[in-house]
C-alpha positions in Angstrom: -57.0 9.3 -33.9 -58.1 8.4 -30.1 -56.1 5.0 -31.2 -52.9 6.6 -32.4 -53.3 8.6 -29.0 -53.1 5.8 -26.9 -50.3 4.4 -28.6 -48.6 7.5 -28.1 -49.1 7.3 -24.7 -48.3 3.5 -24.2 -45.2 4.2 -25.5 -44.7 7.3 -22.9 -45.4 5.4 -20.4 -43.0 2.7 -21.2 -40.5 4.6 -21.9 -41.2 6.4 -18.6 -41.4 3.1 -16.8 -38.0 2.2 -18.2 -35.8 5.1 -17.0 -37.8 4.7 -13.9 -36.2 1.2 -13.4 -33.0 2.1 -15.3 -32.6 5.1 -12.0 -33.6 3.0 -9.7 -30.9 0.8 -10.7 -28.4 3.4 -10.5 -29.7 4.2 -7.2 -29.8 0.3 -5.6 -25.9 0.4 -6.7 -25.1 3.4 -5.6 -26.4 3.0 -2.1 -25.1 -0.7 -1.8 -21.3 1.5 -2.9 -22.0 3.6 -0.3 -23.0 0.8 2.5 -20.1 -1.0 1.3 -18.2 2.1 1.9 -19.3 2.7 5.5 -18.2 -1.1 6.5 -15.1 -0.9 4.8 -14.1 2.9 6.7 -14.1 0.7 10.0 -10.4 -0.5 10.0 -8.4 -0.9 12.8 -4.9 0.1 13.3 -3.6 -3.5 14.8 -1.3 -3.0 17.7 -0.4 -4.9 20.7 -3.0 -6.3 23.4 0.2 -7.1 25.5 2.9 -5.7 27.6 5.5 -3.2 26.4 9.0 -4.1 27.9 12.6 -3.1 28.5 14.6 -3.9 25.0 18.1 -3.2 26.2 18.4 -6.6 27.4 18.1 -8.1 24.1 19.8 -5.3 22.1 23.2 -6.0 23.7 25.2 -9.0 23.0 25.0 -11.7 20.9 20.6 -12.1 19.5 19.0 -15.3 19.4 16.6 -16.5 17.2 14.3 -16.7 20.3 15.2 -12.3 21.0 14.5 -11.7 17.2 10.9 -13.0 18.0 10.7 -10.9 21.0 11.7 -7.9 19.3 9.1 -8.4 16.1 6.6 -8.5 18.4 7.8 -5.4 20.9 8.6 -3.5 17.7 7.2 -5.0 13.9 11.3 -5.2 12.9 11.8 -8.4 11.7 15.2 -9.6 12.3 16.5 -7.8 8.9 14.7 -4.5 10.4 16.7 -5.0 13.8 19.8 -6.0 12.1 19.6 -2.7 10.4 19.6 -0.9 13.2 22.2 -2.2 15.6 24.6 -1.7 11.9 23.8 2.1 13.6 25.0 1.3 16.5 23.7 3.4 19.9 22.0 5.4 17.1 20.1 2.1 15.6 19.4 1.0 19.4 17.4 4.2 19.8 15.4 4.1 16.6 14.5 0.4 17.6 13.6 2.0 20.8 11.5 5.0 19.2 9.7 2.6 16.9 8.9 0.0 19.8 7.2 3.2 21.5 5.2 4.2 18.2 3.9 0.4 18.2 2.9 0.3 21.5 1.1 4.0 21.7 -3.1 4.4 20.9 -3.8 5.5 17.6 -6.4 7.2 16.6 -8.0 6.4 13.1 -9.1 9.1 10.2 -10.9 8.4 7.2 -10.2 11.1 4.6 -12.7 10.7 1.6 -10.5 11.5 -1.5 -13.4 11.1 -3.9 -17.1 9.5 -4.0 -17.0 6.3 -2.2 -13.0 6.3 -2.2 -11.2 7.2 1.3 -7.7 6.7 2.7 -7.2 6.2 6.0 -4.5 7.6 8.3 -3.6 8.1 12.1 -2.8 11.5 14.0 0.9 11.6 13.2 3.3 9.6 11.7 5.3 6.2 12.6 9.6 6.2 13.0 10.6 4.0 10.3 13.1 1.8 10.2 16.5 2.9 7.8 15.4 2.4 4.4 18.1 0.9 1.2 17.3 1.7 -2.3 15.3 -0.8 -3.9 12.6 -1.1 -0.9 9.1 -1.0 -1.1 6.3 0.3 0.6 2.8 -1.1 0.9 -0.6 0.1 2.5 -3.8 -1.3 2.7 -4.9 2.1 3.7 -6.9 3.3 0.4 -10.5 1.8 -0.4 -12.8 2.1 -3.1 -16.3 1.5 -1.4 -15.1 -2.1 -0.1 -11.9 -2.9 -2.0 -8.9 -2.1 -0.3 -6.8 -1.4 -3.1 -4.3 0.8 -1.1 -1.2 2.4 -1.5 2.7 1.7 -2.5 6.3 3.3 -3.3 9.9 2.1 -4.7 12.8 3.8 -2.6 15.4 5.0 -4.9 17.5 6.9 -2.5 16.8 5.2 0.9 19.5 7.6 2.8 17.4 10.3 1.6 13.9 8.5 2.2 13.1 9.5 -1.2 9.9 7.3 -2.5 9.0 6.8 -6.3 4.9 6.9 -6.6 1.5 7.1 -8.6 -1.1 8.3 -6.7 -4.2 9.9 -8.4 -5.7 11.1 -11.6 -4.9 14.4 -13.4 -1.2 13.4 -11.7 2.2 12.1 -13.1 4.3 9.7 -11.4 6.7 11.4 -9.1 9.6 10.9 -6.6 7.9 12.1 -2.7 9.3 11.1 0.4 8.7 8.1 2.8 6.5 10.3 5.3 3.7 10.2 2.5 3.2 6.7 3.9 4.1 6.8 8.0 0.7 8.3 8.5 -1.3 5.6 7.1 -3.3 2.8 9.1 -0.5 0.6 8.4 2.6 -0.3 7.0 4.6 -2.8 5.4 8.5 -2.4 4.5 9.4 -4.5 2.6 13.0 -5.3 0.8 14.2 -7.9 -2.0 15.0 -11.2 -1.1 18.9 -11.2 -1.9 19.1 -14.6 -2.3 16.5 -13.7 -5.0 17.3 -10.8 -6.9 21.4 -9.3 -7.0 22.5 -5.9 -5.4 22.8 -5.6 -9.1 19.8 -5.7 -10.5 18.4 -3.4 -7.5 20.9 -0.9 -8.5 19.4 -1.0 -12.0 16.1 -1.2 -10.9 16.5 2.0 -8.9 18.2 4.0 -11.7 16.1 3.1 -14.4 13.1 4.2 -12.0 15.2 7.3 -11.5 16.0 7.9 -15.1 13.0 6.6 -16.6 9.5 6.4 -14.9 9.0 10.1 -13.6 6.6 11.8 -15.1 4.3 8.8 -16.4 0.2 9.9 -16.9 -2.3 7.7 -13.7 -4.0 5.6 -14.7 -5.9 3.4 -12.0 -6.5 0.5 -13.9 -3.3 0.3 -15.9 -3.1 -3.4 -16.8 -7.1 -3.7 -17.8 -7.4 -0.8 -19.6 -3.9 -0.6 -20.5 -1.4 -3.5 -21.9 0.3 -4.3 -18.6 4.0 -4.5 -20.4 3.3 -0.8 -21.3 4.2 2.2 -19.7 2.8 5.4 -21.2 0.1 5.1 -18.3 0.7 3.4 -15.1 -0.5 3.3 -11.3 1.4 2.8 -8.1 1.9 -0.7 -7.9 1.8 -1.2 -11.7 4.9 0.7 -11.4 7.4 -0.8 -9.4 6.3 -4.0 -10.8 7.3 -2.8 -14.4 10.9 -1.4 -13.1 11.5 -4.6 -11.6 9.8 -6.9 -14.6 12.8 -4.9 -16.8 15.4 -6.5 -15.6 13.5 -10.1 -15.5 11.8 -10.1 -11.8 8.1 -10.4 -11.7 6.8 -9.2 -8.5 3.3 -9.8 -8.9 2.4 -12.6 -6.7 -0.6 -14.2 -8.6 0.0 -13.2 -12.1 -2.9 -11.1 -13.1 -3.7 -8.6 -15.9 -3.2 -6.1 -13.1 -1.0 -5.7 -10.5 -2.2 -4.2 -7.0 -0.3 -3.2 -3.7 -1.7 -6.3 -1.8 0.2 -8.1 -4.7 3.3 -7.0 -4.0 2.6 -8.0 -0.4 2.8 -11.3 -0.7 5.1 -11.4 -3.6 8.0 -14.4 -3.0 10.5 -11.8 -4.0 9.9 -9.4 -1.0 10.6 -9.8 2.5 9.1 -7.9 5.7 11.5 -5.3 7.1 9.2 -3.2 9.1 5.4 -3.8 9.8 3.0 -1.4 11.2 -0.8 -1.6 11.9 -0.9 -5.1 10.0 -1.3 -8.2 12.1 1.8 -9.5 13.2 1.3 -13.2 11.7 -1.0 -12.5 8.9 0.6 -9.2 7.3 -1.3 -8.1 4.3 -3.2 -11.9 3.0 
């Protein structure tokens, strides 16, 4: 009898030890994720460490390659962005100067925790954005889960009204929002389809398809991993953009993995930067 009792006690002790080790492992993992979360929360809104200059002399008359480089360093606008603005005449020049002012203004980074180990980093105000065109793509690295910067992305479906298709979070459906969903992030890139690689006709088809067929799709943050990448029954922010272009023969995924993320779009050979804010002007998001 005593022997059976000792056996039962031994089994209970072993079970308690196993349970304790399991709980300890979970605690260590949770603590590690929290440490990584705190470290990743230190993102900066990268801004110029040089002086702001008067742009009038650069915006009047013929603009040289050297002028475009100066304008880029002063505004974050590439030649594409500067030219978009100058097509609007004096109104466009005023916008360039407003973008320059926002570019040099010191900004405070605020961390908005949206879930355990998940955070979106904002600044205190909205940044002026360049004129948008249909088919443009906006990406930001502002959202992170623990130490992984998953970011966010959107597809411009109406440039003149600044409407942007997005897939945001669990429990929601893809929707058409506004550029303002991005312009108070700690950083963002506005990209355009390279016209030498993607025709205007394809861009038009992509946008029309996105508006008619890609609104109201349930969110799945691991779309491409827990779902087939080529299936759109569930989606996430970068996947829905990739899927829209893929239907017309354009693969925007820069690494070709099973899951496409905003970083992959930011580094796609099919896209060109138009406006850079909060990222290093040379490194962008690489």
